[in-house]
C-alpha positions in Angstrom: -63.6 4.4 45.0 -66.5 6.6 46.2 -66.7 10.3 45.2 -66.0 11.2 48.8 -62.9 9.0 49.1 -61.7 10.3 45.8 -62.1 13.9 46.9 -60.2 13.2 50.2 -57.4 11.5 48.4 -57.0 14.5 46.0 -57.0 16.9 48.8 -54.2 14.9 50.6 -52.2 15.0 47.4 -52.7 18.7 46.9 -51.8 19.4 50.6 -48.3 18.2 49.9 -47.7 20.8 47.2 -45.8 24.0 47.4 -45.6 27.2 45.4 -42.7 26.8 42.9 -41.3 30.3 43.8 -39.3 30.9 47.0 -37.7 33.9 48.7 -34.7 34.0 50.9 -35.5 33.5 54.6 -39.1 32.7 54.1 -39.0 29.5 56.1 -37.4 31.2 59.1 -39.9 34.0 59.7 -42.0 34.2 62.9 -45.3 32.4 62.9 -47.8 33.1 65.8 -50.0 30.1 66.2 -53.0 29.0 68.2 -54.6 32.4 68.5 -58.4 32.3 68.7 -60.8 34.6 66.8 -64.2 33.0 67.3 -66.0 30.4 69.3 -69.1 28.9 67.5 -70.9 25.7 67.2 -68.7 24.1 69.8 -65.4 25.1 68.0 -62.8 27.5 69.0 -61.7 28.7 65.7 -58.0 29.4 65.4 -55.7 31.5 63.2 -52.0 31.7 62.5 -50.1 34.9 61.6 -46.9 34.8 59.4 -44.9 37.9 60.2 -42.3 39.8 58.2 -39.1 41.1 59.7 -40.0 44.6 60.9 -38.6 47.1 63.5 -40.0 46.7 67.1 -43.3 48.5 67.4 -44.0 48.8 63.6 -47.5 48.0 62.3 -47.5 46.0 59.1 -50.1 45.4 56.4 -51.9 42.1 56.4 -53.2 39.7 53.8 -56.0 37.3 54.8 -55.9 34.1 52.8 -59.5 33.4 52.2 -61.0 29.9 52.8 -63.9 28.6 50.8 -64.2 25.2 52.5 -65.4 24.4 56.0 -62.2 23.4 57.9 -62.7 23.9 61.8 -59.5 22.3 62.7 -57.4 24.8 60.7 -56.0 22.1 58.5 -54.8 25.0 56.3 -51.9 25.2 58.6 -50.3 22.2 56.9 -51.9 22.8 53.5 -48.9 23.4 51.3 -50.1 25.9 48.8 -51.6 28.0 51.6 -48.5 27.9 53.9 -46.3 28.6 50.8 -48.3 31.7 50.0 -48.3 32.8 53.6 -44.4 32.6 53.9 -44.0 34.4 50.5 -46.2 37.2 51.7 -44.4 37.5 55.0 -40.9 37.5 53.2 -42.4 40.3 51.0 -43.1 42.5 54.0 -46.7 41.7 54.6 -48.2 39.7 57.5 -50.3 36.7 56.3 -53.3 35.1 58.0 -54.5 31.5 57.8 -57.6 30.5 59.8 -60.0 27.7 60.5 -63.6 27.9 59.7 -67.0 26.1 60.0 -69.0 28.7 58.0 -66.6 30.4 55.5 -68.9 33.0 54.2 -69.4 34.3 57.8 -66.1 33.4 59.3 -64.0 35.5 57.0 -65.8 38.6 58.3 -65.3 37.4 61.9 -61.7 37.1 61.1 -61.4 40.5 59.5 -63.2 42.0 62.5 -60.9 40.4 64.9 -57.8 41.6 63.1 -59.1 45.1 63.1 -60.2 45.2 66.7 -56.9 43.8 67.9 -54.6 45.4 65.4 -52.5 47.1 68.1 -51.8 44.0 69.9 -51.1 41.9 66.8 -48.8 44.6 65.3 -51.0 45.1 62.3 -52.2 48.1 60.4 -56.0 47.9 60.4 -56.2 50.2 57.3 -54.1 48.1 55.1 -55.8 44.7 54.7 -55.9 42.7 51.5 -57.3 39.3 50.6 -55.9 36.3 48.6 -57.9 33.4 47.3 -57.4 30.6 45.0 -59.5 27.9 43.3 -62.7 27.1 45.3 -62.1 29.9 47.6 -62.3 32.7 45.2 -66.2 33.0 45.4 -65.9 33.6 49.2 -63.3 36.3 48.6 -65.5 38.0 45.9 -68.5 38.0 48.3 -66.3 39.5 51.0 -65.5 42.4 48.7 -69.2 43.0 48.2 -69.8 43.2 52.0 -66.5 44.8 53.1 -65.4 47.4 50.5 -62.9 48.8 52.9 -60.4 46.0 52.0 -57.5 47.6 50.0 -57.1 45.0 47.3 -57.8 41.3 46.2 -55.6 38.8 44.4 -57.9 36.0 42.9 -56.0 33.0 41.5 -57.6 30.4 39.1 -60.8 30.4 40.9 -64.6 29.7 40.7 -66.3 33.2 40.8 -70.1 33.4 40.2 -72.7 32.0 37.9 -74.2 34.4 35.4 -76.8 34.4 32.7 -78.4 31.2 34.1 -75.2 29.1 34.3 -74.9 26.6 37.1 -71.3 25.5 37.0 -70.1 27.3 40.2 -73.2 26.0 42.1 -72.6 22.5 40.7 -68.9 22.3 41.5 -69.5 23.8 44.9 -71.8 21.0 45.7 -69.4 18.4 44.3 -66.2 19.6 45.9 -67.5 21.2 49.0 -66.8 24.9 48.6 -69.3 27.6 49.3 -71.0 29.2 46.4 -70.9 32.6 48.2 -71.9 34.7 45.2 -75.1 32.9 44.5 -77.7 35.5 43.5 -75.1 38.2 43.1 -73.8 39.9 40.0 -70.7 41.9 39.0 -72.7 45.0 39.7 -72.5 44.2 43.4 -68.7 44.5 43.5 -67.3 47.8 44.8 -66.0 50.1 42.1 -62.8 51.3 43.8 -61.0 48.1 45.2 -58.3 46.9 42.8 -58.5 43.2 42.0 -56.0 41.0 40.3 -57.2 37.9 38.5 -55.0 35.1 37.5 -56.3 32.9 34.7 -54.9 29.5 33.6 -55.8 29.1 29.8 -55.6 25.3 30.1 -57.7 25.0 33.2 -60.0 22.1 32.7 -62.0 22.5 36.0 -65.6 22.2 34.6 -67.1 25.6 33.9 -64.3 27.6 35.8 -62.9 29.6 32.9 -66.4 30.1 31.4 -67.7 31.7 34.5 -64.4 33.8 35.1 -64.5 35.1 31.5 -68.0 36.4 31.9 -67.1 38.1 35.2 -64.1 39.6 33.6 -66.0 41.0 30.7 -68.7 42.4 33.0 -66.1 43.9 35.3 -64.4 45.6 32.3 -67.6 46.8 30.9 -68.1 48.5 34.4 -64.5 49.8 34.2 -63.5 48.3 37.5 -59.9 48.5 38.6 -58.8 45.0 37.6 -55.5 43.5 36.4 -55.6 40.2 34.4 -52.7 37.8 34.2 -53.6 35.2 31.6 -51.2 32.1 31.6 -52.3 30.9 28.2 -50.6 27.5 28.5 -51.0 27.0 32.2 -53.2 24.3 34.0 -55.1 24.8 37.2 -52.6 25.0 40.0 -49.7 25.8 37.7 -48.0 27.8 40.4 -47.4 24.6 42.3 -47.2 22.0 39.5 -45.3 23.9 36.7 -41.8 24.6 38.0 -40.6 27.1 35.4 -39.8 30.8 34.9 -43.3 31.6 33.7 -44.9 30.3 36.7 -42.4 32.0 39.0 -42.8 35.2 37.1 -46.6 35.1 37.7 -46.2 34.5 41.4 -43.8 37.6 41.5 -46.5 39.6 39.7 -49.1 38.6 42.4 -46.7 39.6 45.2 -45.9 42.8 43.5 -49.6 43.7 43.0 -50.2 43.2 46.8 -47.1 45.1 47.7 -48.1 48.1 45.6 -51.5 48.5 47.2 -50.6 47.6 50.8 -47.0 48.8 51.3 
């Protein structure tokens, strides 16, 4: 089996997974589909919004689920881990956005701009926007914080961050798995000093170089006294929130939701 075929098979398997934590009514909430936020390179890029139950006319905070891989057809709509998070966020009182992309590092800013410009029509609060990312999408989320410090918070789960001190693991894995090494050439000093960040670390994550890069970022961020929260699942493997159905996994998912609620609601 070629490397490309192997990657595609793994992605199809991951796409079937869901977060092990659930909330009442999460599967019955409104989802607005097929909206367009950008036309580029022959693609009309679409997004979906998962809405919480709110009084008529109310504007709600919104969380953008960052995408680190090119996916112009918005395959994230049927990507189990992403759609699970979107429904959990909506069931927790926050709108959640999934979107298609051809250039992840640029498209996330186009998505954020569209949400802000159309907040009234979409029923969103343009001043209460957060970002969530996981795995290979975390680097794009970190780079987004560097360019858009008006975001209220970020939750970053078990992800590739940035290469420091001459390391190349993030760049290498980006080339191998197809995600964007959006923080190339950047350092922790480029992060804003007033945007709360939550990092989830899996102590048994065997993704090559992931925890080594993450640990350096955390150490530098603490040295700068940035407002960060660390949840370290010492025995968890990569993707434990979808693969390890136990109370510890569910508790960490609740912590992520509570962090976002505390800064957005």
